[in-house]
VMD Tcl script that builds the backbone (N, CA, C; Angstrom):
set m [mol new atoms 450]
animate dup $m
set s [atomselect $m all]
$s set {name element resname resid chain x y z} {
  {N N MET 1 A -1.867 10.814 -9.236}
  {CA C MET 1 A -2.368 9.792 -10.124}
  {C C MET 1 A -3.498 8.476 -10.061}
  {N N LYS 2 A -4.166 8.559 -10.379}
  {CA C LYS 2 A -5.203 7.417 -9.640}
  {C C LYS 2 A -4.335 6.283 -9.695}
  {N N ALA 3 A -4.534 5.414 -8.978}
  {CA C ALA 3 A -3.845 3.558 -9.148}
  {C C ALA 3 A -4.455 3.018 -10.609}
  {N N PRO 4 A -4.104 2.732 -11.099}
  {CA C PRO 4 A -4.908 1.937 -12.284}
  {C C PRO 4 A -4.951 0.096 -11.306}
  {N N ASN 5 A -6.501 -0.165 -11.703}
  {CA C ASN 5 A -7.477 -0.835 -11.101}
  {C C ASN 5 A -7.156 -2.444 -11.435}
  {N N PHE 6 A -7.246 -3.259 -10.723}
  {CA C PHE 6 A -6.760 -4.545 -10.875}
  {C C PHE 6 A -7.659 -5.668 -10.515}
  {N N THR 7 A -7.569 -6.539 -10.464}
  {CA C THR 7 A -8.232 -8.329 -9.797}
  {C C THR 7 A -7.047 -9.214 -10.120}
  {N N LEU 8 A -6.683 -9.769 -9.084}
  {CA C LEU 8 A -5.627 -10.892 -9.099}
  {C C LEU 8 A -5.989 -11.800 -8.176}
  {N N LYS 9 A -5.402 -13.139 -8.434}
  {CA C LYS 9 A -5.464 -13.845 -7.277}
  {C C LYS 9 A -4.591 -14.148 -6.425}
  {N N ASP 10 A -4.449 -14.443 -5.231}
  {CA C ASP 10 A -3.210 -14.418 -4.148}
  {C C ASP 10 A -2.867 -16.040 -4.240}
  {N N GLN 11 A -2.382 -16.818 -2.991}
  {CA C GLN 11 A -1.331 -17.633 -2.738}
  {C C GLN 11 A -2.236 -18.491 -2.272}
  {N N PHE 12 A -3.510 -17.706 -2.015}
  {CA C PHE 12 A -4.482 -19.147 -1.516}
  {C C PHE 12 A -5.787 -18.855 -2.882}
  {N N ASP 13 A -5.536 -18.609 -3.374}
  {CA C ASP 13 A -6.359 -18.793 -5.046}
  {C C ASP 13 A -7.443 -17.802 -5.065}
  {N N GLN 14 A -7.420 -16.926 -3.696}
  {CA C GLN 14 A -8.559 -16.027 -3.419}
  {C C GLN 14 A -8.298 -14.698 -4.318}
  {N N PRO 15 A -9.845 -13.573 -5.198}
  {CA C PRO 15 A -9.213 -13.016 -5.509}
  {C C PRO 15 A -9.720 -11.439 -4.898}
  {N N HIS 16 A -8.051 -10.562 -5.123}
  {CA C HIS 16 A -8.263 -8.857 -4.645}
  {C C HIS 16 A -7.691 -8.029 -5.879}
  {N N SER 17 A -8.889 -6.678 -5.383}
  {CA C SER 17 A -9.145 -5.966 -6.613}
  {C C SER 17 A -8.898 -4.604 -5.725}
  {N N LEU 18 A -8.110 -3.861 -6.256}
  {CA C LEU 18 A -7.810 -2.239 -5.811}
  {C C LEU 18 A -9.544 -1.992 -5.532}
  {N N SER 19 A -10.267 -1.976 -5.836}
  {CA C SER 19 A -11.574 -1.782 -5.166}
  {C C SER 19 A -11.975 -2.267 -3.798}
  {N N ASP 20 A -11.056 -3.656 -3.807}
  {CA C ASP 20 A -11.713 -3.637 -2.158}
  {C C ASP 20 A -10.485 -3.149 -1.617}
  {N N TYR 21 A -9.376 -2.385 -1.069}
  {CA C TYR 21 A -9.347 -1.787 -0.659}
  {C C TYR 21 A -9.253 0.066 -0.447}
  {N N GLN 22 A -10.994 0.132 -1.032}
  {CA C GLN 22 A -11.136 1.704 -1.300}
  {C C GLN 22 A -11.102 2.124 0.118}
  {N N GLY 23 A -10.571 3.465 0.849}
  {CA C GLY 23 A -10.889 4.396 1.505}
  {C C GLY 23 A -10.037 3.195 3.108}
  {N N LYS 24 A -8.559 3.049 2.105}
  {CA C LYS 24 A -7.417 2.422 3.364}
  {C C LYS 24 A -6.441 2.647 2.602}
  {N N TRP 25 A -5.536 3.095 3.440}
  {CA C TRP 25 A -3.877 2.906 2.727}
  {C C TRP 25 A -3.394 2.047 1.998}
  {N N LEU 26 A -2.810 1.309 1.106}
  {CA C LEU 26 A -2.150 0.458 0.606}
  {C C LEU 26 A -0.807 0.440 0.280}
  {N N VAL 27 A -0.349 -0.335 0.144}
  {CA C VAL 27 A 1.294 -0.504 0.235}
  {C C VAL 27 A 1.367 -1.925 -0.871}
  {N N ILE 28 A 1.887 -1.270 -2.624}
  {CA C ILE 28 A 2.000 -2.300 -3.591}
  {C C ILE 28 A 3.527 -2.690 -3.645}
  {N N TYR 29 A 4.247 -3.954 -3.625}
  {CA C TYR 29 A 5.496 -3.597 -4.452}
  {C C TYR 29 A 5.405 -5.041 -5.311}
  {N N PHE 30 A 6.236 -4.197 -6.047}
  {CA C PHE 30 A 6.279 -5.435 -7.685}
  {C C PHE 30 A 7.633 -6.029 -7.307}
  {N N TYR 31 A 7.389 -7.456 -7.581}
  {CA C TYR 31 A 8.957 -7.859 -7.282}
  {C C TYR 31 A 8.978 -8.901 -8.560}
  {N N PRO 32 A 10.524 -9.869 -9.068}
  {CA C PRO 32 A 10.656 -10.061 -9.648}
  {C C PRO 32 A 10.296 -11.897 -9.647}
  {N N LYS 33 A 10.691 -12.344 -8.748}
  {CA C LYS 33 A 10.456 -13.965 -8.941}
  {C C LYS 33 A 10.578 -14.361 -7.011}
  {N N ASP 34 A 9.482 -15.716 -7.242}
  {CA C ASP 34 A 9.900 -15.780 -5.903}
  {C C ASP 34 A 11.198 -16.896 -5.572}
  {N N HIS 35 A 11.603 -17.029 -4.514}
  {CA C HIS 35 A 12.692 -17.587 -4.171}
  {C C HIS 35 A 14.157 -17.608 -4.477}
  {N N THR 36 A 13.952 -16.394 -4.695}
  {CA C THR 36 A 15.254 -15.248 -4.998}
  {C C THR 36 A 15.770 -14.730 -4.126}
  {N N PRO 37 A 17.632 -15.045 -4.241}
  {CA C PRO 37 A 17.447 -13.591 -3.064}
  {C C PRO 37 A 17.136 -12.422 -2.637}
  {N N GLY 38 A 17.031 -11.305 -3.288}
  {CA C GLY 38 A 16.419 -10.159 -3.293}
  {C C GLY 38 A 14.704 -10.343 -2.697}
  {N N CYS 39 A 14.050 -10.879 -3.591}
  {CA C CYS 39 A 12.928 -11.421 -3.748}
  {C C CYS 39 A 12.477 -11.437 -2.120}
  {N N THR 40 A 13.384 -12.785 -1.758}
  {CA C THR 40 A 13.267 -13.217 -0.482}
  {C C THR 40 A 13.018 -11.800 0.746}
  {N N LYS 41 A 14.438 -11.471 0.232}
  {CA C LYS 41 A 14.678 -10.505 1.560}
  {C C LYS 41 A 13.660 -9.378 1.429}
  {N N GLN 42 A 13.078 -9.165 0.490}
  {CA C GLN 42 A 12.084 -8.051 0.419}
  {C C GLN 42 A 11.086 -8.534 1.077}
  {N N ALA 43 A 10.447 -9.499 0.560}
  {CA C ALA 43 A 9.298 -10.754 1.187}
  {C C ALA 43 A 9.140 -10.729 2.666}
  {N N CYS 44 A 10.558 -10.777 3.084}
  {CA C CYS 44 A 10.621 -10.915 4.602}
  {C C CYS 44 A 10.462 -9.947 5.056}
  {N N SER 45 A 11.240 -8.853 4.842}
  {CA C SER 45 A 11.382 -7.455 5.274}
  {C C SER 45 A 9.791 -6.580 5.406}
  {N N PHE 46 A 9.132 -7.102 4.188}
  {CA C PHE 46 A 7.504 -6.698 4.578}
  {C C PHE 46 A 6.778 -7.413 5.621}
  {N N ARG 47 A 7.536 -9.050 5.852}
  {CA C ARG 47 A 6.838 -9.610 6.707}
  {C C ARG 47 A 7.107 -9.280 7.925}
  {N N ASP 48 A 7.935 -8.748 8.674}
  {CA C ASP 48 A 8.432 -8.525 9.887}
  {C C ASP 48 A 8.352 -7.021 9.644}
  {N N PHE 49 A 7.781 -6.204 9.335}
  {CA C PHE 49 A 7.245 -4.819 9.414}
  {C C PHE 49 A 5.626 -4.914 9.063}
  {N N TYR 50 A 5.364 -6.169 9.120}
  {CA C TYR 50 A 3.696 -6.130 8.627}
  {C C TYR 50 A 3.253 -5.462 9.888}
  {N N GLN 51 A 2.645 -5.840 10.945}
  {CA C GLN 51 A 2.317 -5.213 12.093}
  {C C GLN 51 A 2.559 -3.354 12.538}
  {N N ASP 52 A 3.729 -3.113 11.937}
  {CA C ASP 52 A 3.929 -1.847 12.212}
  {C C ASP 52 A 3.393 -0.790 10.822}
  {N N ILE 53 A 3.349 -1.484 9.824}
  {CA C ILE 53 A 2.323 -0.628 8.882}
  {C C ILE 53 A 1.375 -0.913 8.888}
  {N N LYS 54 A 0.597 -2.115 9.337}
  {CA C LYS 54 A -0.888 -2.298 9.950}
  {C C LYS 54 A -1.159 -1.388 10.840}
  {N N ASP 55 A -0.487 -1.194 11.336}
  {CA C ASP 55 A -0.643 0.513 12.528}
  {C C ASP 55 A -0.927 0.936 11.848}
  {N N GLN 56 A -0.539 1.516 11.073}
  {CA C GLN 56 A -0.541 2.942 10.099}
  {C C GLN 56 A -2.015 2.723 9.261}
  {N N GLY 57 A -2.355 1.584 9.745}
  {CA C GLY 57 A -3.586 1.610 8.731}
  {C C GLY 57 A -3.739 1.386 7.377}
  {N N ALA 58 A -2.766 0.545 7.204}
  {CA C ALA 58 A -2.385 -0.028 5.481}
  {C C ALA 58 A -2.077 -1.377 4.960}
  {N N GLN 59 A -2.642 -2.049 4.315}
  {CA C GLN 59 A -2.375 -3.303 3.770}
  {C C GLN 59 A -1.216 -3.566 2.674}
  {N N ILE 60 A -0.709 -4.390 2.944}
  {CA C ILE 60 A 0.505 -4.838 2.104}
  {C C ILE 60 A -0.241 -5.653 0.904}
  {N N LEU 61 A 0.380 -5.910 -0.308}
  {CA C LEU 61 A 0.172 -6.593 -1.378}
  {C C LEU 61 A 1.476 -6.789 -2.343}
  {N N GLY 62 A 2.029 -7.665 -2.109}
  {CA C GLY 62 A 3.265 -7.911 -3.087}
  {C C GLY 62 A 2.581 -8.412 -4.306}
  {N N ILE 63 A 2.775 -8.597 -5.729}
  {CA C ILE 63 A 3.176 -8.830 -7.053}
  {C C ILE 63 A 4.239 -9.212 -7.795}
  {N N SER 64 A 3.843 -10.323 -7.977}
  {CA C SER 64 A 4.835 -10.610 -9.935}
  {C C SER 64 A 4.160 -11.478 -10.745}
  {N N LYS 65 A 4.714 -12.256 -11.466}
  {CA C LYS 65 A 4.167 -13.199 -12.736}
  {C C LYS 65 A 4.276 -14.216 -12.488}
  {N N ASP 66 A 4.744 -14.799 -11.058}
  {CA C ASP 66 A 4.837 -16.321 -10.482}
  {C C ASP 66 A 3.390 -16.782 -10.517}
  {N N SER 67 A 3.159 -17.948 -10.491}
  {CA C SER 67 A 1.983 -18.686 -10.707}
  {C C SER 67 A 1.415 -18.679 -9.175}
  {N N VAL 68 A 0.360 -18.322 -9.057}
  {CA C VAL 68 A -0.447 -18.989 -7.615}
  {C C VAL 68 A 0.123 -19.771 -6.659}
  {N N LYS 69 A 0.710 -20.863 -7.522}
  {CA C LYS 69 A 1.146 -22.176 -6.939}
  {C C LYS 69 A 2.391 -22.051 -6.461}
  {N N SER 70 A 3.269 -21.444 -6.987}
  {CA C SER 70 A 4.411 -20.552 -6.605}
  {C C SER 70 A 4.452 -19.191 -5.626}
  {N N HIS 71 A 3.475 -18.406 -5.632}
  {CA C HIS 71 A 3.313 -17.960 -4.567}
  {C C HIS 71 A 3.023 -18.985 -2.968}
  {N N SER 72 A 2.195 -19.885 -3.308}
  {CA C SER 72 A 1.465 -20.506 -1.998}
  {C C SER 72 A 2.592 -20.923 -1.606}
  {N N SER 73 A 3.918 -21.758 -2.220}
  {CA C SER 73 A 4.981 -22.497 -1.351}
  {C C SER 73 A 5.800 -21.384 -0.953}
  {N N PHE 74 A 6.041 -19.991 -1.678}
  {CA C PHE 74 A 6.887 -19.143 -1.222}
  {C C PHE 74 A 6.445 -18.667 0.258}
  {N N ALA 75 A 5.414 -18.533 0.481}
  {CA C ALA 75 A 4.438 -17.687 1.292}
  {C C ALA 75 A 4.697 -18.629 2.647}
  {N N VAL 76 A 4.510 -19.950 2.242}
  {CA C VAL 76 A 4.538 -21.004 3.336}
  {C C VAL 76 A 5.847 -21.204 3.775}
  {N N LYS 77 A 6.571 -21.348 3.168}
  {CA C LYS 77 A 8.449 -21.228 3.276}
  {C C LYS 77 A 8.879 -20.227 4.166}
  {N N TYR 78 A 8.460 -18.769 3.942}
  {CA C TYR 78 A 8.832 -17.561 4.368}
  {C C TYR 78 A 7.518 -17.299 5.248}
  {N N ASN 79 A 6.990 -18.002 5.683}
  {CA C ASN 79 A 5.652 -17.042 6.481}
  {C C ASN 79 A 5.420 -15.864 5.958}
  {N N LEU 80 A 4.542 -15.952 5.363}
  {CA C LEU 80 A 4.506 -13.818 4.747}
  {C C LEU 80 A 3.077 -14.131 5.027}
  {N N ASN 81 A 2.615 -12.806 5.878}
  {CA C ASN 81 A 1.519 -12.635 6.408}
  {C C ASN 81 A 0.792 -11.825 5.889}
  {N N PHE 82 A 0.729 -11.820 4.438}
  {CA C PHE 82 A 0.199 -10.481 3.698}
  {C C PHE 82 A -0.166 -11.140 2.470}
  {N N PRO 83 A -1.038 -10.614 1.015}
  {CA C PRO 83 A -1.283 -11.602 -0.070}
  {C C PRO 83 A -0.256 -11.012 -0.681}
  {N N ILE 84 A -0.203 -12.458 -1.581}
  {CA C ILE 84 A 0.626 -11.478 -2.516}
  {C C ILE 84 A 0.463 -12.401 -3.835}
  {N N LEU 85 A -0.084 -11.782 -4.488}
  {CA C LEU 85 A -0.761 -11.617 -6.156}
  {C C LEU 85 A 0.169 -12.403 -7.413}
  {N N SER 86 A -1.301 -13.064 -8.096}
  {CA C SER 86 A 0.141 -13.490 -9.347}
  {C C SER 86 A -0.517 -12.881 -10.200}
  {N N ASP 87 A 0.663 -12.287 -11.092}
  {CA C ASP 87 A -0.295 -11.505 -12.530}
  {C C ASP 87 A 0.701 -12.093 -13.594}
  {N N PRO 88 A 0.208 -13.394 -14.082}
  {CA C PRO 88 A 1.033 -14.199 -15.108}
  {C C PRO 88 A 1.293 -13.597 -16.810}
  {N N GLN 89 A 0.262 -12.935 -16.664}
  {CA C GLN 89 A 0.900 -11.999 -17.970}
  {C C GLN 89 A 1.251 -10.882 -18.391}
  {N N ALA 90 A 1.256 -10.053 -16.615}
  {CA C ALA 90 A 2.057 -8.914 -16.608}
  {C C ALA 90 A 1.414 -7.679 -16.878}
  {N N ASP 91 A -0.168 -7.653 -16.766}
  {CA C ASP 91 A -0.501 -7.253 -17.288}
  {C C ASP 91 A -1.055 -5.206 -16.379}
  {N N VAL 92 A -1.258 -6.051 -14.659}
  {CA C VAL 92 A -0.876 -4.746 -13.526}
  {C C VAL 92 A 0.294 -4.591 -13.446}
  {N N ILE 93 A 1.169 -5.453 -13.772}
  {CA C ILE 93 A 3.006 -5.017 -13.742}
  {C C ILE 93 A 2.928 -3.839 -14.674}
  {N N LYS 94 A 2.888 -4.397 -15.376}
  {CA C LYS 94 A 2.894 -2.780 -16.696}
  {C C LYS 94 A 2.184 -1.719 -16.685}
  {N N ALA 95 A 0.839 -1.954 -15.830}
  {CA C ALA 95 A -0.218 -0.832 -16.410}
  {C C ALA 95 A 0.590 -0.205 -14.802}
  {N N TYR 96 A 1.497 -0.530 -13.914}
  {CA C TYR 96 A 1.497 0.209 -12.544}
  {C C TYR 96 A 3.467 0.442 -13.088}
  {N N GLY 97 A 3.616 0.518 -14.500}
  {CA C GLY 97 A 5.054 1.136 -15.049}
  {C C GLY 97 A 6.148 0.179 -14.804}
  {N N ALA 98 A 6.373 -0.958 -13.861}
  {CA C ALA 98 A 7.132 -1.539 -13.241}
  {C C ALA 98 A 7.719 -2.842 -13.712}
  {N N TRP 99 A 7.295 -2.829 -15.474}
  {CA C TRP 99 A 8.386 -3.766 -16.284}
  {C C TRP 99 A 9.546 -2.715 -17.431}
  {N N GLY 100 A 10.189 -3.067 -17.362}
  {CA C GLY 100 A 10.995 -2.792 -18.318}
  {C C GLY 100 A 12.425 -3.669 -18.743}
  {N N GLU 101 A 13.221 -2.972 -18.888}
  {CA C GLU 101 A 14.627 -3.283 -19.576}
  {C C GLU 101 A 15.874 -3.996 -18.383}
  {N N LYS 102 A 15.878 -5.135 -18.573}
  {CA C LYS 102 A 16.808 -5.264 -17.071}
  {C C LYS 102 A 18.098 -6.014 -17.922}
  {N N LEU 103 A 18.989 -6.483 -16.862}
  {CA C LEU 103 A 20.421 -7.253 -17.444}
  {C C LEU 103 A 20.921 -7.996 -16.347}
  {N N MET 104 A 20.869 -9.235 -16.837}
  {CA C MET 104 A 21.487 -10.357 -15.890}
  {C C MET 104 A 22.964 -11.474 -17.046}
  {N N PHE 105 A 24.002 -11.098 -16.409}
  {CA C PHE 105 A 24.984 -11.810 -17.193}
  {C C PHE 105 A 25.335 -11.423 -18.661}
  {N N GLY 106 A 25.165 -10.233 -18.634}
  {CA C GLY 106 A 25.466 -9.114 -19.980}
  {C C GLY 106 A 24.099 -9.725 -20.762}
  {N N LYS 107 A 22.987 -10.128 -20.689}
  {CA C LYS 107 A 21.969 -10.168 -21.402}
  {C C LYS 107 A 20.955 -9.196 -20.835}
  {N N LYS 108 A 20.588 -8.745 -21.751}
  {CA C LYS 108 A 19.151 -7.396 -21.684}
  {C C LYS 108 A 17.700 -8.346 -22.367}
  {N N TYR 109 A 17.174 -8.011 -21.322}
  {CA C TYR 109 A 15.637 -8.888 -21.793}
  {C C TYR 109 A 14.813 -8.379 -20.569}
  {N N GLN 110 A 12.939 -8.469 -21.158}
  {CA C GLN 110 A 11.975 -7.688 -20.116}
  {C C GLN 110 A 11.866 -8.192 -18.986}
  {N N GLY 111 A 11.363 -7.820 -18.066}
  {CA C GLY 111 A 10.809 -8.375 -16.892}
  {C C GLY 111 A 10.396 -7.166 -15.879}
  {N N ALA 112 A 9.979 -8.087 -14.651}
  {CA C ALA 112 A 9.297 -7.155 -13.751}
  {C C ALA 112 A 10.567 -6.299 -12.903}
  {N N LEU 113 A 10.205 -5.506 -12.989}
  {CA C LEU 113 A 11.079 -4.424 -12.002}
  {C C LEU 113 A 10.352 -3.941 -10.595}
  {N N ARG 114 A 11.474 -3.985 -9.655}
  {CA C ARG 114 A 10.637 -3.568 -8.201}
  {C C ARG 114 A 11.060 -1.939 -7.940}
  {N N HIS 115 A 9.350 -2.031 -8.197}
  {CA C HIS 115 A 9.129 -0.763 -7.375}
  {C C HIS 115 A 7.698 -1.038 -6.659}
  {N N THR 116 A 7.639 -0.123 -5.667}
  {CA C THR 116 A 6.572 -0.474 -4.860}
  {C C THR 116 A 5.956 1.423 -4.501}
  {N N PHE 117 A 4.746 0.998 -4.471}
  {CA C PHE 117 A 4.079 2.428 -4.543}
  {C C PHE 117 A 2.860 2.369 -3.204}
  {N N ILE 118 A 2.516 3.421 -2.820}
  {CA C ILE 118 A 1.700 3.890 -1.510}
  {C C ILE 118 A 0.588 4.661 -2.348}
  {N N ILE 119 A -0.210 3.345 -1.999}
  {CA C ILE 119 A -1.693 4.182 -2.804}
  {C C ILE 119 A -2.342 4.888 -0.979}
  {N N ASN 120 A -3.142 6.277 -1.074}
  {CA C ASN 120 A -3.756 6.885 -0.260}
  {C C ASN 120 A -5.485 5.968 -0.435}
  {N N PRO 121 A -5.830 6.615 0.650}
  {CA C PRO 121 A -7.400 5.696 0.643}
  {C C PRO 121 A -8.497 6.476 -0.710}
  {N N GLN 122 A -8.065 7.011 -1.252}
  {CA C GLN 122 A -8.293 7.733 -2.171}
  {C C GLN 122 A -8.280 7.206 -3.426}
  {N N GLY 123 A -7.381 5.993 -3.511}
  {CA C GLY 123 A -6.935 5.424 -4.565}
  {C C GLY 123 A -6.151 6.369 -5.399}
  {N N GLU 124 A -5.442 7.109 -4.721}
  {CA C GLU 124 A -4.314 7.776 -5.447}
  {C C GLU 124 A -2.831 7.558 -5.051}
  {N N ILE 125 A -1.831 7.479 -6.158}
  {CA C ILE 125 A -0.890 6.948 -5.957}
  {C C ILE 125 A 0.014 8.389 -5.534}
  {N N VAL 126 A 0.861 7.988 -4.086}
  {CA C VAL 126 A 1.182 9.359 -3.076}
  {C C VAL 126 A 2.503 8.907 -3.241}
  {N N LYS 127 A 3.526 7.809 -3.523}
  {CA C LYS 127 A 4.672 7.434 -3.108}
  {C C LYS 127 A 4.997 6.952 -4.651}
  {N N HIS 128 A 6.017 6.472 -5.008}
  {CA C HIS 128 A 6.282 5.877 -6.144}
  {C C HIS 128 A 8.067 5.537 -5.401}
  {N N TYR 129 A 8.464 4.299 -5.221}
  {CA C TYR 129 A 10.001 4.108 -5.501}
  {C C TYR 129 A 9.976 3.298 -6.631}
  {N N GLN 130 A 11.018 3.642 -7.120}
  {CA C GLN 130 A 11.988 2.831 -8.345}
  {C C GLN 130 A 13.349 2.536 -7.711}
  {N N LYS 131 A 13.848 0.856 -8.308}
  {CA C LYS 131 A 15.235 0.437 -7.803}
  {C C LYS 131 A 15.292 0.971 -6.612}
  {N N VAL 132 A 14.159 0.043 -5.713}
  {CA C VAL 132 A 14.019 -0.234 -4.122}
  {C C VAL 132 A 15.471 -0.948 -3.586}
  {N N LYS 133 A 15.831 -0.881 -3.082}
  {CA C LYS 133 A 16.994 -2.105 -2.001}
  {C C LYS 133 A 16.534 -3.185 -0.732}
  {N N PRO 134 A 15.809 -4.474 -1.545}
  {CA C PRO 134 A 14.890 -5.382 -0.814}
  {C C PRO 134 A 15.001 -5.011 0.477}
  {N N GLU 135 A 16.274 -4.748 1.028}
  {CA C GLU 135 A 16.462 -4.934 2.969}
  {C C GLU 135 A 15.661 -3.956 3.287}
  {N N ASP 136 A 15.578 -2.867 2.590}
  {CA C ASP 136 A 15.555 -1.393 3.268}
  {C C ASP 136 A 13.750 -1.303 3.282}
  {N N ASN 137 A 13.467 -1.276 2.066}
  {CA C ASN 137 A 12.069 -1.189 1.418}
  {C C ASN 137 A 11.161 -0.875 2.685}
  {N N ALA 138 A 10.579 -2.223 3.010}
  {CA C ALA 138 A 9.672 -1.537 3.973}
  {C C ALA 138 A 9.848 -0.690 5.001}
  {N N ARG 139 A 10.566 -0.786 5.605}
  {CA C ARG 139 A 11.363 0.497 6.455}
  {C C ARG 139 A 11.361 1.520 5.869}
  {N N LYS 140 A 11.852 1.833 4.890}
  {CA C LYS 140 A 11.428 3.615 4.289}
  {C C LYS 140 A 9.821 3.401 4.067}
  {N N VAL 141 A 8.969 2.429 3.469}
  {CA C VAL 141 A 7.812 2.658 3.720}
  {C C VAL 141 A 6.882 3.055 4.600}
  {N N LEU 142 A 7.561 2.339 5.862}
  {CA C LEU 142 A 6.609 2.864 7.250}
  {C C LEU 142 A 7.188 4.309 7.418}
  {N N ILE 143 A 8.206 4.456 7.224}
  {CA C ILE 143 A 8.514 5.670 7.680}
  {C C ILE 143 A 7.681 6.924 6.562}
  {N N ASP 144 A 7.827 6.556 5.589}
  {CA C ASP 144 A 6.600 7.423 4.703}
  {C C ASP 144 A 5.179 7.435 5.152}
  {N N LEU 145 A 4.601 6.568 5.196}
  {CA C LEU 145 A 3.416 6.379 5.396}
  {C C LEU 145 A 2.823 7.115 6.983}
  {N N LYS 146 A 4.204 7.480 7.862}
  {CA C LYS 146 A 3.760 8.137 8.934}
  {C C LYS 146 A 3.971 9.707 8.819}
  {N N GLU 147 A 4.331 9.785 7.706}
  {CA C GLU 147 A 5.066 11.837 7.150}
  {C C GLU 147 A 4.102 11.257 6.413}
  {N N LEU 148 A 3.428 10.989 5.513}
  {CA C LEU 148 A 2.463 11.247 5.024}
  {C C LEU 148 A 0.486 11.064 5.139}
  {N N GLN 149 A 0.672 10.803 6.600}
  {CA C GLN 149 A -0.550 10.913 7.330}
  {C C GLN 149 A -0.633 11.658 8.631}
  {N N ALA 150 A 0.490 12.144 8.763}
  {CA C ALA 150 A 1.350 13.158 9.485}
  {C C ALA 150 A -0.074 14.499 9.632}
}
mol reanalyze $m
mol bondsrecalc $m
mol representation Tube
mol addrep $m
């Protein structure tokens, strides 16, 4: 399946489009909210595995509904070494199917789901992770990138 196109701004207010990564491997992970325990674990895990994933020829992008300003403080606080993109209207989140029903304290609501995708150099989704564990996500992505490229 072809990855849906997008153009979103990162924590430095710089635009990123799917087409910017044509011909390269891309890891896109969607997460609910900056500065929350699970999202912080996930972001820091991708930060810690960044060089290993980059050594496999892949770029990492995080995407949530949070603002560019929120992303900026989140990236600085946790020394994030990859772009995190702001999708305030959740258009890209929805296009990738990473939006749906959630449950918190007995209340149901709609929100961003924790999904991760590996996109090949031809722009095709070759791996889709749903209901990921924040602390294991980056490690599993690295393992699968190595297998996909073998």
